[in-house]
C-alpha angles and dihedrals in degrees: 000000000000097000097187093049093049092044092052090050090051090050091051091051092048092046089055090056095046099037101238145055112289132200130209094271090053091051090049090050091051091049091047092050091048091052093044088057098198098123120221109354137153111254131197120226090260091049090052089055088049089054089055089049090052089055094049093048091047092049096046097042093086088055091057098250097113136027122206112242101180141254126317123226090277093052097255116140121238134197135190123222109250099174131013116241112250116249104278135179114242092255090052090051089051092053093052092048092047091051090048092050090051091050092045092057091044091055090046086054090235106130132164 
């Protein structure tokens, strides 16, 4: 699998839907909002960080790093850490996240 090629194709597809170029943080935010499932809501700065956390947990769950626990009383999803990520260089982290984003959109049946 050519991760970078597939990731760039995914970014192009996402950019078409959202009308501009988008970076990884933007993609993570979109995934987090999708998984939060609350529609259009006003978010505080901390809630925006929580949305990014939702995305990371969602993306890394299939790799065995997180396990979904359920929703809290406010409807926010929560995960528990099941395995610590190995020590990775930033570029290695980027590759894992890119691969997870590609797989996420494949499972959502949203492909470029």
